[in-house]
N, CA, C and O atoms as CSV, one atom per row, in Angstrom:
chain,resi,resn,atom,element,x,y,z
A,1,MET,N,N,-47.965,-9.116,76.348
A,1,MET,CA,C,-48.717,-7.893,76.555
A,1,MET,C,C,-50.200,-8.224,76.402
A,1,MET,O,O,-50.598,-8.818,75.400
A,2,SER,N,N,-51.011,-7.852,77.368
A,2,SER,CA,C,-52.448,-8.109,77.275
A,2,SER,C,C,-53.122,-7.048,76.429
A,2,SER,O,O,-52.543,-5.993,76.172
A,3,GLY,N,N,-54.351,-7.324,75.991
A,3,GLY,CA,C,-55.088,-6.378,75.171
A,3,GLY,C,C,-55.284,-5.035,75.844
A,3,GLY,O,O,-55.306,-4.000,75.178
A,4,SER,N,N,-55.429,-5.046,77.180
A,4,SER,CA,C,-55.661,-3.787,77.889
A,4,SER,C,C,-54.412,-2.907,77.930
A,4,SER,O,O,-54.493,-1.725,78.263
A,5,ASP,N,N,-53.245,-3.492,77.588
A,5,ASP,CA,C,-52.001,-2.725,77.559
A,5,ASP,C,C,-51.645,-2.244,76.161
A,5,ASP,O,O,-50.743,-1.422,76.001
A,6,SER,N,N,-52.339,-2.742,75.152
A,6,SER,CA,C,-52.027,-2.404,73.769
A,6,SER,C,C,-52.558,-1.029,73.404
A,6,SER,O,O,-53.519,-0.536,73.994
A,7,THR,N,N,-51.911,-0.424,72.420
A,7,THR,CA,C,-52.302,0.910,71.977
A,7,THR,C,C,-53.230,0.824,70.775
A,7,THR,O,O,-52.973,0.083,69.825
A,8,VAL,N,N,-54.308,1.591,70.831
A,8,VAL,CA,C,-55.230,1.750,69.711
A,8,VAL,C,C,-55.127,3.184,69.232
A,8,VAL,O,O,-54.695,4.065,69.976
A,9,PHE,N,N,-55.527,3.421,67.979
A,9,PHE,CA,C,-55.516,4.811,67.520
A,9,PHE,C,C,-56.568,5.048,66.451
A,9,PHE,O,O,-57.077,4.122,65.820
A,10,LEU,N,N,-56.868,6.313,66.277
A,10,LEU,CA,C,-57.776,6.798,65.249
A,10,LEU,C,C,-57.078,7.979,64.588
A,10,LEU,O,O,-56.680,8.922,65.272
A,11,ALA,N,N,-56.925,7.940,63.272
A,11,ALA,CA,C,-56.309,9.037,62.535
A,11,ALA,C,C,-57.376,9.730,61.699
A,11,ALA,O,O,-58.100,9.084,60.941
A,12,LEU,N,N,-57.467,11.044,61.841
A,12,LEU,CA,C,-58.455,11.851,61.122
A,12,LEU,C,C,-57.752,12.946,60.330
A,12,LEU,O,O,-56.661,13.386,60.693
A,13,GLN,N,N,-58.385,13.378,59.250
A,13,GLN,CA,C,-57.882,14.536,58.526
A,13,GLN,C,C,-57.912,15.739,59.470
A,13,GLN,O,O,-58.825,15.870,60.285
A,14,ALA,N,N,-56.931,16.598,59.361
A,14,ALA,CA,C,-56.891,17.813,60.171
A,14,ALA,C,C,-57.596,18.920,59.384
A,14,ALA,O,O,-57.019,19.502,58.466
A,15,ASN,N,N,-58.844,19.202,59.753
A,15,ASN,CA,C,-59.606,20.252,59.076
A,15,ASN,C,C,-60.679,20.792,60.013
A,15,ASN,O,O,-60.821,20.314,61.138
A,16,ASP,N,N,-61.427,21.776,59.557
A,16,ASP,CA,C,-62.467,22.380,60.395
A,16,ASP,C,C,-63.561,21.385,60.771
A,16,ASP,O,O,-64.139,21.481,61.854
A,17,ASP,N,N,-63.848,20.437,59.892
A,17,ASP,CA,C,-64.896,19.451,60.167
A,17,ASP,C,C,-64.539,18.547,61.351
A,17,ASP,O,O,-65.428,18.109,62.081
A,18,THR,N,N,-63.257,18.267,61.545
A,18,THR,CA,C,-62.860,17.337,62.599
A,18,THR,C,C,-62.486,18.015,63.920
A,18,THR,O,O,-62.301,17.333,64.928
A,19,ARG,N,N,-62.376,19.316,63.928
A,19,ARG,CA,C,-61.959,20.032,65.144
A,19,ARG,C,C,-62.842,19.675,66.348
A,19,ARG,O,O,-62.323,19.380,67.425
A,20,HIS,N,N,-64.169,19.699,66.175
A,20,HIS,CA,C,-65.096,19.385,67.271
A,20,HIS,C,C,-65.057,17.901,67.625
A,20,HIS,O,O,-65.186,17.533,68.792
A,21,ILE,N,N,-64.879,17.057,66.618
A,21,ILE,CA,C,-64.807,15.619,66.862
A,21,ILE,C,C,-63.589,15.296,67.724
A,21,ILE,O,O,-63.683,14.521,68.675
A,22,ILE,N,N,-62.461,15.885,67.390
A,22,ILE,CA,C,-61.229,15.666,68.146
A,22,ILE,C,C,-61.394,16.152,69.588
A,22,ILE,O,O,-60.973,15.471,70.523
A,23,SER,N,N,-61.995,17.310,69.770
A,23,SER,CA,C,-62.239,17.837,71.124
A,23,SER,C,C,-63.115,16.891,71.927
A,23,SER,O,O,-62.861,16.664,73.110
A,24,ALA,N,N,-64.142,16.337,71.295
A,24,ALA,CA,C,-65.048,15.411,71.978
A,24,ALA,C,C,-64.340,14.117,72.366
A,24,ALA,O,O,-64.530,13.612,73.472
A,25,ILE,N,N,-63.535,13.586,71.469
A,25,ILE,CA,C,-62.809,12.350,71.768
A,25,ILE,C,C,-61.868,12.561,72.945
A,25,ILE,O,O,-61.795,11.721,73.842
A,26,LEU,N,N,-61.150,13.674,72.948
A,26,LEU,CA,C,-60.228,13.958,74.051
A,26,LEU,C,C,-60.983,14.189,75.358
A,26,LEU,O,O,-60.496,13.810,76.423
A,27,ALA,N,N,-62.161,14.800,75.293
A,27,ALA,CA,C,-62.965,15.026,76.502
A,27,ALA,C,C,-63.435,13.703,77.111
A,27,ALA,O,O,-63.501,13.573,78.334
A,28,ASP,N,N,-63.758,12.734,76.276
A,28,ASP,CA,C,-64.264,11.440,76.753
A,28,ASP,C,C,-63.171,10.441,77.089
A,28,ASP,O,O,-63.448,9.412,77.706
A,29,ASN,N,N,-61.945,10.718,76.699
A,29,ASN,CA,C,-60.843,9.771,76.890
A,29,ASN,C,C,-59.649,10.494,77.505
A,29,ASN,O,O,-58.703,10.858,76.805
A,30,ALA,N,N,-59.700,10.695,78.801
A,30,ALA,CA,C,-58.657,11.447,79.497
A,30,ALA,C,C,-57.268,10.824,79.322
A,30,ALA,O,O,-56.259,11.523,79.417
A,31,HIS,N,N,-57.214,9.538,79.072
A,31,HIS,CA,C,-55.942,8.829,78.909
A,31,HIS,C,C,-55.382,8.932,77.484
A,31,HIS,O,O,-54.262,8.490,77.229
A,32,ALA,N,N,-56.143,9.505,76.566
A,32,ALA,CA,C,-55.732,9.589,75.160
A,32,ALA,C,C,-54.687,10.681,74.954
A,32,ALA,O,O,-54.628,11.661,75.696
A,33,GLN,N,N,-53.865,10.481,73.924
A,33,GLN,CA,C,-52.847,11.458,73.569
A,33,GLN,C,C,-53.043,11.869,72.121
A,33,GLN,O,O,-53.500,11.085,71.289
A,34,LEU,N,N,-52.692,13.098,71.841
A,34,LEU,CA,C,-52.881,13.683,70.518
A,34,LEU,C,C,-51.533,13.814,69.818
A,34,LEU,O,O,-50.563,14.300,70.399
A,35,ASP,N,N,-51.487,13.378,68.574
A,35,ASP,CA,C,-50.296,13.521,67.735
A,35,ASP,C,C,-50.725,14.309,66.508
A,35,ASP,O,O,-51.351,13.761,65.600
A,36,GLU,N,N,-50.388,15.605,66.478
A,36,GLU,CA,C,-50.800,16.478,65.374
A,36,GLU,C,C,-49.735,16.508,64.286
A,36,GLU,O,O,-48.561,16.761,64.555
A,37,GLN,N,N,-50.156,16.249,63.069
A,37,GLN,CA,C,-49.302,16.294,61.893
A,37,GLN,C,C,-49.839,17.397,60.979
A,37,GLN,O,O,-50.928,17.914,61.231
A,38,PRO,N,N,-49.112,17.770,59.933
A,38,PRO,CA,C,-49.602,18.846,59.056
A,38,PRO,C,C,-50.980,18.583,58.442
A,38,PRO,O,O,-51.774,19.517,58.322
A,39,ALA,N,N,-51.285,17.363,58.055
A,39,ALA,CA,C,-52.556,17.098,57.377
A,39,ALA,C,C,-53.460,16.127,58.128
A,39,ALA,O,O,-54.569,15.839,57.677
A,40,MET,N,N,-52.997,15.622,59.267
A,40,MET,CA,C,-53.805,14.670,60.021
A,40,MET,C,C,-53.557,14.791,61.510
A,40,MET,O,O,-52.566,15.362,61.965
A,41,VAL,N,N,-54.496,14.234,62.245
A,41,VAL,CA,C,-54.393,14.171,63.697
A,41,VAL,C,C,-54.581,12.708,64.071
A,41,VAL,O,O,-55.527,12.053,63.631
A,42,ARG,N,N,-53.669,12.212,64.886
A,42,ARG,CA,C,-53.792,10.831,65.360
A,42,ARG,C,C,-54.036,10.888,66.857
A,42,ARG,O,O,-53.283,11.517,67.600
A,43,ILE,N,N,-55.088,10.229,67.285
A,43,ILE,CA,C,-55.419,10.146,68.705
A,43,ILE,C,C,-55.160,8.705,69.110
A,43,ILE,O,O,-55.752,7.783,68.548
A,44,PHE,N,N,-54.286,8.507,70.072
A,44,PHE,CA,C,-53.989,7.143,70.482
A,44,PHE,C,C,-54.133,6.992,71.984
A,44,PHE,O,O,-54.025,7.959,72.737
A,45,ALA,N,N,-54.380,5.748,72.408
A,45,ALA,CA,C,-54.600,5.473,73.819
A,45,ALA,C,C,-54.280,4.018,74.111
A,45,ALA,O,O,-54.414,3.155,73.244
A,46,ARG,N,N,-53.862,3.759,75.316
A,46,ARG,CA,C,-53.678,2.378,75.765
A,46,ARG,C,C,-55.041,1.809,76.122
A,46,ARG,O,O,-55.856,2.479,76.755
A,47,GLY,N,N,-55.282,0.583,75.718
A,47,GLY,CA,C,-56.517,-0.105,76.091
A,47,GLY,C,C,-57.663,0.163,75.145
A,47,GLY,O,O,-57.880,-0.598,74.201
A,48,THR,N,N,-58.400,1.232,75.383
A,48,THR,CA,C,-59.572,1.541,74.564
A,48,THR,C,C,-59.632,3.026,74.232
A,48,THR,O,O,-59.031,3.865,74.904
A,49,LEU,N,N,-60.371,3.315,73.183
A,49,LEU,CA,C,-60.654,4.684,72.768
A,49,LEU,C,C,-62.110,4.694,72.336
A,49,LEU,O,O,-62.510,3.912,71.473
A,50,CYS,N,N,-62.899,5.569,72.925
A,50,CYS,CA,C,-64.328,5.593,72.638
A,50,CYS,C,C,-64.740,6.952,72.063
A,50,CYS,O,O,-64.420,8.002,72.620
A,51,VAL,N,N,-65.449,6.906,70.949
A,51,VAL,CA,C,-65.999,8.099,70.304
A,51,VAL,C,C,-67.495,8.080,70.592
A,51,VAL,O,O,-68.193,7.147,70.195
A,52,GLN,N,N,-67.994,9.109,71.283
A,52,GLN,CA,C,-69.397,9.117,71.676
A,52,GLN,C,C,-70.176,10.213,70.938
A,52,GLN,O,O,-69.825,11.392,70.987
A,53,ARG,N,N,-71.215,9.795,70.271
A,53,ARG,CA,C,-72.065,10.706,69.498
A,53,ARG,C,C,-72.582,11.854,70.361
A,53,ARG,O,O,-72.559,13.007,69.930
A,54,GLU,N,N,-73.038,11.561,71.549
A,54,GLU,CA,C,-73.626,12.571,72.435
A,54,GLU,C,C,-72.641,13.704,72.760
A,54,GLU,O,O,-73.025,14.874,72.789
A,55,THR,N,N,-71.391,13.358,73.000
A,55,THR,CA,C,-70.379,14.372,73.303
A,55,THR,C,C,-70.085,15.225,72.073
A,55,THR,O,O,-69.959,16.445,72.175
A,56,ILE,N,N,-69.975,14.582,70.908
A,56,ILE,CA,C,-69.741,15.334,69.675
A,56,ILE,C,C,-70.886,16.307,69.432
A,56,ILE,O,O,-70.653,17.464,69.081
A,57,GLU,N,N,-72.122,15.850,69.617
A,57,GLU,CA,C,-73.281,16.725,69.419
A,57,GLU,C,C,-73.262,17.902,70.379
A,57,GLU,O,O,-73.594,19.023,69.993
A,58,ALA,N,N,-72.878,17.658,71.625
A,58,ALA,CA,C,-72.832,18.745,72.615
A,58,ALA,C,C,-71.800,19.800,72.223
A,58,ALA,O,O,-72.045,20.996,72.381
A,59,ILE,N,N,-70.659,19.369,71.717
A,59,ILE,CA,C,-69.605,20.310,71.337
A,59,ILE,C,C,-69.932,21.001,70.014
A,59,ILE,O,O,-69.677,22.195,69.854
A,60,MET,N,N,-70.499,20.247,69.064
A,60,MET,CA,C,-70.846,20.819,67.755
A,60,MET,C,C,-72.087,21.699,67.805
A,60,MET,O,O,-72.222,22.647,67.031
A,61,GLY,N,N,-72.990,21.377,68.722
A,61,GLY,CA,C,-74.236,22.126,68.801
A,61,GLY,C,C,-75.248,21.719,67.743
A,61,GLY,O,O,-76.132,22.498,67.387
A,62,ARG,N,N,-75.115,20.480,67.236
A,62,ARG,CA,C,-76.071,19.969,66.246
A,62,ARG,C,C,-76.094,18.449,66.310
A,62,ARG,O,O,-75.228,17.823,66.922
A,63,ALA,N,N,-77.095,17.872,65.669
A,63,ALA,CA,C,-77.170,16.419,65.584
A,63,ALA,C,C,-75.981,15.900,64.783
A,63,ALA,O,O,-75.525,16.546,63.839
A,64,PHE,N,N,-75.489,14.733,65.170
A,64,PHE,CA,C,-74.330,14.140,64.493
A,64,PHE,C,C,-74.573,12.648,64.325
A,64,PHE,O,O,-74.888,11.952,65.290
A,65,ASP,N,N,-74.427,12.161,63.111
A,65,ASP,CA,C,-74.509,10.739,62.813
A,65,ASP,C,C,-73.079,10.213,62.815
A,65,ASP,O,O,-72.235,10.734,62.086
A,66,LEU,N,N,-72.794,9.203,63.609
A,66,LEU,CA,C,-71.425,8.697,63.691
A,66,LEU,C,C,-70.865,8.257,62.341
A,66,LEU,O,O,-69.647,8.183,62.180
A,67,GLN,N,N,-71.714,7.969,61.383
A,67,GLN,CA,C,-71.230,7.616,60.047
A,67,GLN,C,C,-70.482,8.785,59.400
A,67,GLN,O,O,-69.655,8.577,58.513
A,68,GLU,N,N,-70.772,10.015,59.844
A,68,GLU,CA,C,-70.053,11.192,59.346
A,68,GLU,C,C,-68.565,11.119,59.677
A,68,GLU,O,O,-67.740,11.710,58.981
A,69,LEU,N,N,-68.231,10.405,60.726
A,69,LEU,CA,C,-66.843,10.249,61.143
A,69,LEU,C,C,-66.009,9.608,60.030
A,69,LEU,O,O,-64.846,9.963,59.841
A,70,HIS,N,N,-66.596,8.679,59.305
A,70,HIS,CA,C,-65.871,7.930,58.273
A,70,HIS,C,C,-65.418,8.807,57.104
A,70,HIS,O,O,-64.457,8.464,56.415
A,71,VAL,N,N,-66.087,9.918,56.877
A,71,VAL,CA,C,-65.721,10.818,55.777
A,71,VAL,C,C,-64.315,11.382,55.973
A,71,VAL,O,O,-63.569,11.553,55.008
A,72,ASN,N,N,-63.957,11.669,57.221
A,72,ASN,CA,C,-62.663,12.282,57.531
A,72,ASN,C,C,-61.658,11.323,58.159
A,72,ASN,O,O,-60.571,11.739,58.560
A,73,MET,N,N,-62.018,10.032,58.249
A,73,MET,CA,C,-61.133,9.053,58.855
A,73,MET,C,C,-60.074,8.593,57.854
A,73,MET,O,O,-60.385,8.257,56.712
A,74,ILE,N,N,-58.828,8.585,58.300
A,74,ILE,CA,C,-57.723,8.119,57.469
A,74,ILE,C,C,-57.408,6.659,57.793
A,74,ILE,O,O,-57.236,5.836,56.895
A,75,SER,N,N,-57.337,6.355,59.069
A,75,SER,CA,C,-56.965,5.013,59.488
A,75,SER,C,C,-57.372,4.802,60.937
A,75,SER,O,O,-57.700,5.746,61.656
A,76,LEU,N,N,-57.343,3.537,61.348
A,76,LEU,CA,C,-57.583,3.206,62.747
A,76,LEU,C,C,-56.856,1.917,63.064
A,76,LEU,O,O,-56.483,1.161,62.167
A,77,SER,N,N,-56.661,1.677,64.339
A,77,SER,CA,C,-56.006,0.461,64.785
A,77,SER,C,C,-56.735,-0.052,66.013
A,77,SER,O,O,-56.906,0.667,66.998
A,78,GLY,N,N,-57.160,-1.302,65.941
A,78,GLY,CA,C,-57.885,-1.927,67.041
A,78,GLY,C,C,-59.142,-2.583,66.521
A,78,GLY,O,O,-59.558,-2.350,65.386
A,79,HIS,N,N,-59.746,-3.407,67.362
A,79,HIS,CA,C,-61.028,-4.009,67.017
A,79,HIS,C,C,-62.093,-2.934,67.148
A,79,HIS,O,O,-62.079,-2.152,68.098
A,80,VAL,N,N,-63.013,-2.892,66.199
A,80,VAL,CA,C,-64.052,-1.862,66.167
A,80,VAL,C,C,-65.361,-2.428,66.687
A,80,VAL,O,O,-65.821,-3.477,66.234
A,81,ASP,N,N,-65.955,-1.727,67.640
A,81,ASP,CA,C,-67.305,-2.025,68.125
A,81,ASP,C,C,-68.093,-0.749,67.899
A,81,ASP,O,O,-67.851,0.256,68.566
A,82,GLU,N,N,-69.041,-0.779,66.958
A,82,GLU,CA,C,-69.737,0.438,66.547
A,82,GLU,C,C,-71.244,0.284,66.673
A,82,GLU,O,O,-71.812,-0.748,66.318
A,83,SER,N,N,-71.877,1.332,67.184
A,83,SER,CA,C,-73.334,1.408,67.248
A,83,SER,C,C,-73.740,2.804,66.784
A,83,SER,O,O,-72.890,3.586,66.357
A,84,ASP,N,N,-75.013,3.117,66.864
A,84,ASP,CA,C,-75.467,4.456,66.501
A,84,ASP,C,C,-74.956,5.509,67.493
A,84,ASP,O,O,-74.877,6.689,67.151
A,85,ASP,N,N,-74.610,5.091,68.715
A,85,ASP,CA,C,-74.223,6.026,69.771
A,85,ASP,C,C,-72.729,6.129,70.033
A,85,ASP,O,O,-72.263,7.150,70.539
A,86,ASN,N,N,-71.963,5.083,69.697
A,86,ASN,CA,C,-70.521,5.173,69.942
A,86,ASN,C,C,-69.732,4.232,69.057
A,86,ASN,O,O,-70.254,3.265,68.501
A,87,LEU,N,N,-68.465,4.549,68.949
A,87,LEU,CA,C,-67.494,3.717,68.253
A,87,LEU,C,C,-66.355,3.507,69.237
A,87,LEU,O,O,-65.745,4.465,69.712
A,88,THR,N,N,-66.073,2.243,69.538
A,88,THR,CA,C,-65.028,1.919,70.502
A,88,THR,C,C,-63.951,1.094,69.821
A,88,THR,O,O,-64.241,0.121,69.125
A,89,LEU,N,N,-62.701,1.496,70.032
A,89,LEU,CA,C,-61.550,0.753,69.548
A,89,LEU,C,C,-60.887,0.092,70.745
A,89,LEU,O,O,-60.684,0.739,71.772
A,90,SER,N,N,-60.547,-1.182,70.629
A,90,SER,CA,C,-59.845,-1.889,71.679
A,90,SER,C,C,-59.175,-3.113,71.075
A,90,SER,O,O,-59.401,-3.440,69.910
A,91,TRP,N,N,-58.351,-3.787,71.867
A,91,TRP,CA,C,-57.776,-5.058,71.436
A,91,TRP,C,C,-58.450,-6.198,72.156
A,91,TRP,O,O,-58.080,-7.355,71.956
A,92,GLU,N,N,-59.433,-5.905,72.992
A,92,GLU,CA,C,-60.216,-6.942,73.688
A,92,GLU,C,C,-61.331,-7.396,72.767
A,92,GLU,O,O,-61.893,-6.588,72.029
A,93,ARG,N,N,-61.650,-8.649,72.800
A,93,ARG,CA,C,-62.750,-9.155,71.955
A,93,ARG,C,C,-63.906,-9.547,72.807
A,93,ARG,O,O,-64.930,-9.996,72.291
């Protein structure tokens, strides 16, 4: 199985703070799927999953520092490539 076929995921606490973040991630990743649990939400996708600050800000209606994401993050799977503007999970190096 190549890296582009592997599944990556991001698990977040299910709360009011993450509602807009989850909406933004799904808007930017049409191939992503949502797995809702009682206390967490897992977003998974084949290949890559990208979290974009600009989309979160547009949905939230305020400035957003991607470091805020870590407060509600439970777990993730994949190689992390992070900048001030986006966080990308993939199995490609």
